[in-house]
N, C-alpha and C positions, 0 to 999 in steps of 0.2 A: 504493500500500500504506500509506504514511504517512498519507494523508488518511483512509483507512478506519479506521485505528487511532484517529485524532483524533476522527472522527465517533462511534466506539463509546464513547470516553471521554465525549464530550459527551452522548450519549443516556443513558449510565449515570448521569450526575450530574443531568440535567434532571428526572427524576421526583422527586428529593428536593426540587428547587426549586419544583415545581408543586403538591405535595400541601399543602393548607391546614393539615393537622394537624402538619406538621413544624415544629420550633422554629427560631428564628432562629439559634441557635448551631450546629445541624446544617447549616443552609444556608451559613453562613459557613465552616464547616470544609470542606464539600464544595467550595465555590468556591475556597478557598485550595489544597486538595489538587489539584483539577483544573488550576488555573493553574500551580502549581509543576511538575506532571508535564508539561504541554504546553510550558512554557518550557524545561525541562531537555531535552526532546526536540529543541528547536531551539537547540542550543548556540551556533550562530553568532550569533544575535540577542543572546544573553547576553554573549558574548565581545567582540563588536564595540565596544561603548562602552569596555570595559576596555582593549582593544588601542589604540583611538584615544587614550585618556587617556595611556597609557604612551608612545606614539609622540610625541605633542606635547611632553611633558615631556622626553623623551630628545633630540629634535632641536632644541629651542629653544636650549640652550646652544651647540650647534654653529653655529647661525645668528646668534647675538648675540655672545656672548663667554664664555669659560670663567672669567672673573674671579669669584672667590667673593663678593667684596663686592657686585658688580653683581647677581649671581644672587640673593643673599640679599635684596637690596632689592626685586626684582621678583617674587620667589617667591610671596608670598601671593596677589597678584592673578592671576599666571599659573596657579597651581594651581586657584584657584577658577573662573577662566574656562574652563580646560580641562575641569574636572569638570562645569561647567554645560553645555557643548556636548556632552560625552560622554553625559550624561543625556538631552539633547534628542534624540540619535540614536535611542534606543529608544522614544520616546513614540508615534511614528506607528503602531507595531504593537501598542499597548496594547489597543485594542478591534478592530483590523482583522480578525484571524483569527476572532474571535467574530462579527463582522458578515458575513464571507464564508461561514461554515458555518451561519449561522442561529441559533446559540445565544444571540446577543445579544437576539433577540426573545423567547426563552424567559425571559431575565432580566427583561425588561419585564413579562411575564405572571406572574411568580412572585408568590406571596402575601406574601413577605417584602419589606421596604422596599428599593427599588432603590438608595437611597443607601448602605445598609449593605453590599449585595453589591458595589457598585462600590468601596467603601472596601477590601474584601478584595482586589480585583484590584489596586488601587493599592499595597496593602501588599506583594503579591508583586513588583510592579515595583521597589519600594524595596529589598526583600530581595536581589534579584538584580542590581540596578544601583547604587542609591545607597549601600548598606552596603559592597559591595566597593570602590567608589571611595573611600569614607572610610577603609577599611583599607589601601588601596594608597597613598594620598597621603603618609603619613609616610615610606614607603620611597622614593618618588620625590622627596620633599623632601630626602633626603640628596644627591641629584644636584644640587640647587639650592643647596646649602650653607646650608640652614636651621639655625639654632641648635637644639641638642638639646632645650631647654626648650619649644619651640613645637610639637613633634610631637603631643603629646596634645591640645592646643587645636585643632590643625589637624584631627585625626580627629573630635573632638567637634563642632566647628563644621560640618564637612562632613556628619556624620551627621544633625544637626538640620536643616541647610539643605537637604540633598538630599531629605529627607522632604517639606519644604514645596514644593520644586521638582516632585516627583512629583505632589503633590496639585494644584498649579496647572496643571502640564502636562497632567494628565488632563482638565481642563476643555476645553482646546484640542483634545486628541485626540478627545474626545467630539463636539465641534462639527464636526470635519472628517472623522469616520469614514466618512461617506457619499460623500465626494469622491474621485475617481479619483487626483488628485495633490494631496493635502492637506498634504504635508510642508512645503512652503514657506509656505503660509498658516498652518500650525500654529506655525512659528517666529515669524512676524510677530505672531501673537496673544499668545504667552506670553513672549517675550523682554522686552518692557517691564515685565511683572509680576515678572520675575526680578530686576530691578535692586536693590530693597531687600535681598533675601537676599544678593546678591553684595556689596553695600556692607558690611553688618554681618558677613558671614562673613569677608571679607578683612580687615576692620578688627580682628576678634578675633585673627587670626594676627599682624597687624602690632603690636597691643598686646602680645602675648606676646613678640615679638622685642624690643620696646623695654623690656620689664620692667614695663609698666603693668598695671593691673587689667583683666581680660577679662570680669568678671562682667556689666557693662552690655551688652556685645555679645552674650554668650551668652543673657542674659535677653531681649533683643529677638528673637533668633533663636527662642527658646522661645515667646515671645508670638506671633510670626508663624506658628509651627507650630500652636499652639493655635487661633488664628483660622482657619487653613486646615482643621484637623480639624473645626471646627464648621460651616464654611460650604461648603467645597469639595464634600463628598459630595452635597449637595443641588443644587449647581450642575452637577455631573457628571450626575446623574440627569436634570435638566431638559434639559441639552444632548443627552443620548442620545435622549430622547423627541422633541426637535425634529429631530434628524438622521434618525431612523427614521420618525417619523410625519409630519414636515413641519409 
């Protein structure tokens, strides 16, 4: 029953994407609305990264030490690594359902640029994964004895960094969408590319704790996001064509 509802939603949106006369804005709106509806129907896939993030941060003080000074020292790196792994959990399903029901081929045949349509899909992934992680992090930071002045920097750095992670991860998801078990390969492909974001994201929080300026770290995170916004959609589109057409 659920599959038939999903197929009806796909076929209802597909004509908008295939008509040459439709504008790009309408196609982007239809793609955003469709992906939001489908993701909200699969609440487990949306909640899994958030639950994983909360569990890691909750259990880590039990396994290491409840000492506030020690927790505050390791908190920036721990929060960022946990958020990175949580975002990675949901990447494999970014294009998987579209590949299985055939709507991904419709995107490739659409008159609108494939790079723009895939960017809309990545935006939905960030809205339902990266942004909630950024909003949850300050609350979980209280458990790790983070100083109060670092909460805002933590949320801002995670919001910027998680958007970059979604864009980079979507390239790997597009390359492995045609593989039966592409999750492990996806992790191997994207984790090395995540390292610069992790370094400057955790560095921003550490600078905020130390009372130093965080503008340089946030500027670099913004520059990484700008570069990813310019380059990643085209790489995602090319990767999808390679995966589907060979």
